[in-house]
C-alpha positions as CSV (number, residue, x, y, z in Angstrom):
1,M,121.1,83.8,97.2
2,T,119.3,81.4,99.5
3,A,118.2,82.2,103.0
4,G,120.6,81.5,105.8
5,T,120.4,81.0,109.7
6,D,121.9,83.5,111.7
7,A,120.6,83.9,115.4
8,A,122.5,86.8,116.2
9,A,121.8,89.0,112.9
10,G,118.3,88.1,113.4
11,A,118.2,89.1,117.2
12,R,120.0,92.5,116.5
13,A,117.3,93.4,113.4
14,G,114.4,92.7,115.7
15,T,115.6,95.1,118.4
16,T,116.6,98.0,116.0
17,L,113.0,97.3,114.4
18,A,111.5,97.2,117.6
19,G,113.0,100.9,118.2
20,L,111.8,102.3,115.2
21,G,108.1,101.3,116.3
22,G,104.9,101.9,114.0
23,F,104.9,100.0,110.9
24,F,108.5,98.8,111.6
25,A,107.5,96.3,114.1
26,L,107.7,92.8,113.6
27,A,107.2,90.1,116.4
28,T,110.2,87.6,116.1
29,P,108.6,85.2,116.9
30,P,105.2,86.0,118.1
31,R,104.5,85.1,121.9
32,T,103.2,81.9,122.8
33,G,99.4,81.7,122.7
34,S,99.0,84.9,120.4
35,D,96.1,84.9,117.8
36,A,99.1,84.7,115.1
37,V,98.3,82.8,112.1
38,P,100.3,81.8,108.6
39,W,100.2,84.5,106.0
40,S,98.2,82.3,103.8
41,Q,95.4,82.5,106.8
42,V,95.5,86.0,107.1
43,L,94.7,86.6,103.5
44,D,92.1,83.6,103.1
45,R,88.5,84.8,101.9
46,E,86.8,84.6,105.3
47,A,89.4,86.7,107.3
48,L,89.9,89.2,104.7
49,S,86.4,89.9,104.0
50,A,85.9,90.2,107.8
51,R,88.9,92.7,108.1
52,F,87.4,94.6,105.3
53,A,84.3,95.1,107.1
54,T,86.0,95.9,110.3
55,V,88.2,98.7,108.4
56,R,84.9,100.0,106.6
57,A,83.2,100.7,109.8
58,A,86.1,102.2,111.1
59,L,86.5,104.6,108.2
60,A,82.7,105.4,108.8
61,S,83.1,106.0,112.5
62,S,86.2,108.4,111.9
63,T,84.3,110.2,109.3
64,G,81.0,110.4,110.6
65,T,79.6,108.5,107.9
66,A,77.0,105.7,107.7
67,V,78.7,102.4,107.1
68,E,76.7,102.0,103.9
69,E,77.7,105.3,102.6
70,V,81.6,104.3,102.4
71,D,82.8,102.7,99.2
72,P,83.8,99.0,100.1
73,K,86.9,99.4,97.6
74,V,88.1,102.4,100.2
75,A,88.0,99.8,103.0
76,V,90.3,97.3,100.8
77,S,92.6,100.0,99.8
78,A,93.2,100.9,103.5
79,T,93.5,97.3,104.5
80,Q,95.9,96.5,101.7
81,V,98.0,99.6,102.2
82,G,98.5,99.0,106.0
83,L,99.7,95.6,105.2
84,A,101.9,96.5,102.3
85,S,103.6,99.2,104.6
86,R,104.5,96.7,107.4
87,L,106.4,94.6,104.7
88,W,108.6,97.5,103.1
89,S,109.1,99.0,106.7
90,V,110.9,95.8,108.1
91,A,112.4,95.1,104.9
92,L,114.1,98.6,104.1
93,G,114.7,99.1,108.2
94,S,116.5,95.8,108.8
95,A,118.4,95.9,105.2
96,V,119.7,99.8,105.5
97,L,120.3,99.5,109.6
98,E,121.6,95.9,110.0
99,G,122.5,94.5,106.5
100,W,120.1,91.7,107.2
101,V,116.8,91.2,105.7
102,P,114.5,88.8,107.5
103,D,112.9,85.6,105.4
104,L,109.8,87.7,104.6
105,G,108.2,85.3,102.2
106,A,104.8,84.2,102.1
107,D,105.7,81.2,103.9
108,A,107.5,82.5,106.7
109,L,105.0,85.1,107.7
110,V,102.2,85.1,110.3
111,A,100.0,88.0,111.5
112,S,96.7,88.5,113.4
113,P,94.2,87.4,111.3
114,V,91.6,90.6,112.4
115,H,92.4,94.5,112.0
116,R,94.4,95.9,115.3
117,G,95.2,92.3,116.0
118,E,97.9,91.7,119.0
119,V,100.6,90.7,116.1
120,P,100.4,93.1,113.3
121,L,103.4,91.3,111.3
122,G,105.8,88.4,112.4
123,V,108.1,85.7,111.2
124,V,108.3,82.3,112.6
125,D,111.9,81.7,112.5
126,P,113.8,85.4,113.4
127,A,116.8,83.5,112.6
128,R,116.2,82.8,109.2
129,G,116.9,85.6,106.5
130,Y,119.6,87.3,104.2
131,A,122.8,88.9,104.8
132,V,122.9,91.7,102.3
133,S,126.5,93.6,101.9
134,S,125.3,96.2,99.0
135,P,122.0,98.0,97.9
136,A,122.0,96.0,95.0
137,E,122.1,92.7,96.9
138,A,119.4,93.8,99.4
139,A,117.3,95.0,96.2
140,D,117.6,91.6,94.7
141,V,116.2,89.6,98.1
142,I,113.5,92.2,98.8
143,V,112.2,92.1,95.1
144,R,112.1,88.3,95.4
145,T,110.6,87.6,98.7
146,V,108.4,90.8,99.2
147,A,107.5,92.3,96.1
148,A,107.2,89.4,94.1
149,G,106.3,87.2,97.2
150,S,104.1,88.1,100.4
151,L,103.2,91.4,98.8
152,A,102.3,90.0,95.5
153,V,99.8,87.6,97.2
154,L,98.5,90.2,99.5
155,D,97.7,92.2,96.3
156,A,96.1,89.4,94.4
157,A,93.8,88.1,97.4
158,C,92.9,92.0,98.1
159,A,91.9,91.9,94.0
160,D,90.1,88.8,94.1
161,V,88.1,89.1,97.9
162,G,87.7,92.8,97.6
163,R,86.9,92.8,94.1
164,T,89.3,96.3,93.8
165,P,91.1,96.8,90.8
166,E,94.9,96.0,90.4
167,R,96.2,99.1,89.2
168,V,94.7,100.5,93.0
169,L,96.6,98.1,94.9
170,V,99.9,97.7,93.0
171,S,100.4,101.7,92.8
172,N,99.3,101.4,96.8
173,S,102.3,98.8,97.3
174,T,104.7,101.0,95.4
175,S,103.6,104.7,97.3
176,A,104.2,102.3,100.6
177,L,107.7,101.8,99.5
178,V,108.4,105.4,99.3
179,G,106.6,106.3,102.5
180,A,108.8,103.6,104.4
181,A,112.1,105.3,103.0
182,R,110.7,108.6,104.0
183,V,109.8,107.7,107.7
184,L,113.0,105.7,108.3
185,S,115.1,108.8,106.7
186,T,113.1,110.8,109.4
187,H,113.9,108.2,112.3
188,R,117.6,107.9,111.2
189,P,118.7,110.5,109.4
190,E,122.4,109.6,109.6
191,R,121.0,106.8,107.3
192,A,118.7,108.5,104.9
193,A,120.9,108.5,102.0
194,A,121.4,104.8,102.4
195,A,117.5,104.3,102.6
196,W,116.9,106.6,99.7
197,E,119.3,104.7,97.5
198,L,117.5,101.3,98.4
199,A,114.3,102.7,97.6
200,R,115.5,104.0,94.3
201,L,116.9,100.9,93.4
202,L,113.5,99.0,94.0
203,L,111.6,101.7,92.0
204,T,113.5,100.7,88.8
205,R,112.6,96.9,89.1
206,P,109.3,96.1,87.1
207,E,107.3,94.6,89.8
208,V,107.6,97.7,91.9
209,A,107.8,100.5,89.0
210,A,104.4,99.2,87.8
211,G,103.2,101.2,90.8
212,G,104.6,104.3,90.0
213,G,108.3,106.2,89.9
214,A,110.3,109.4,90.7
215,V,109.7,112.1,88.4
216,D,111.3,115.7,88.2
217,S,109.3,117.9,90.4
218,A,109.7,121.0,88.3
219,G,107.1,119.6,86.0
220,L,104.3,119.2,88.6
221,P,101.9,121.8,90.2
222,R,102.9,123.3,93.4
223,G,101.4,120.7,96.0
224,V,101.8,117.7,93.7
225,G,103.9,114.8,94.1
226,G,105.3,112.5,96.9
227,A,108.6,114.0,98.7
228,M,111.5,112.1,98.2
229,E,115.2,112.6,99.2
230,H,115.9,115.7,97.0
231,A,113.6,119.0,96.1
232,G,113.8,118.4,92.5
233,E,112.3,115.0,92.4
234,A,108.8,113.6,93.5
235,F,107.0,110.3,93.4
236,V,103.9,109.9,91.4
237,R,101.7,106.7,91.5
238,S,100.1,104.9,88.4
239,G,96.9,104.5,90.0
240,C,94.7,105.9,92.7
241,C,94.1,104.7,96.3
242,V,90.6,106.0,96.0
243,F,90.6,107.4,99.5
244,Y,89.0,110.7,97.8
245,R,85.8,108.7,98.2
246,L,85.8,109.5,101.9
247,P,84.0,112.6,103.1
248,G,86.9,115.6,103.7
249,H,89.5,113.6,102.0
250,G,91.0,115.1,98.7
251,L,93.5,113.5,96.3
252,C,96.7,112.4,97.7
253,P,99.7,114.5,96.4
254,D,101.4,111.3,94.8
255,C,98.3,110.2,93.0
256,V,98.1,109.8,89.4
257,L,95.1,111.9,89.2
258,A,96.9,115.0,91.1
259,P,98.8,116.5,88.2
260,G,95.4,117.4,86.4
261,R,93.8,118.2,89.5
262,P,95.9,120.0,91.8
263,E,93.0,122.3,93.2
264,Q,91.7,118.6,94.9
265,V,95.1,117.5,96.6
266,T,95.2,117.4,100.4
267,P,98.1,119.1,101.4
268,A,100.8,116.6,103.1
269,H,101.9,117.0,106.5
């Protein structure tokens, strides 16, 4: 499927996403004079290094820790998972609610080059995208443009510039997908089943499955596993986000280490 142009569909998707707020926000397009730059510049070595340093300082401040005592890899992980969450949230939200996926390929994206900039994520041409008529069609588009496109570029840049293991980043990305489905379902409960259907389809694709998958929750210790649609299923990552290295932060419920260390899990809220 190739991208097409539909100004009305793009406008509807932009309005719908804006109504969800949070990680679903998408500038379509960014206002004139904003600090938005192409995705490639957001991820260049200088910009990423500065963003990692800013996030590291913010983590130190929030935990009452000296900056030099915050593991740099934690800042890399936090930076990457935040950007990954935006990509997944926009892709799922627009596909499930509007039957439209904006062109989220690496060449189509823009964003602020700094942490907490005025344009967290945007597209140059809001009319450009894909009309999707089924979950399978949506999954195909999202895998190609996001999982194997803009998200893969993000992960590679963070691994290189941030010297962080690929497993950390890949599992962050897949966990962010499940988190996006969870939040979308909360915002729009009448579309929860559709959100989870698409999320499950994506979890079967190799580019996404590398980061983790759904398991039978009956086989997990109490409090372990990321919540999914049904009580009998849970998401477990293939890696660890390394946030446990922050003071006062234990393992995440969906961490690959959690089944063997349930007493170290920070309860989900």
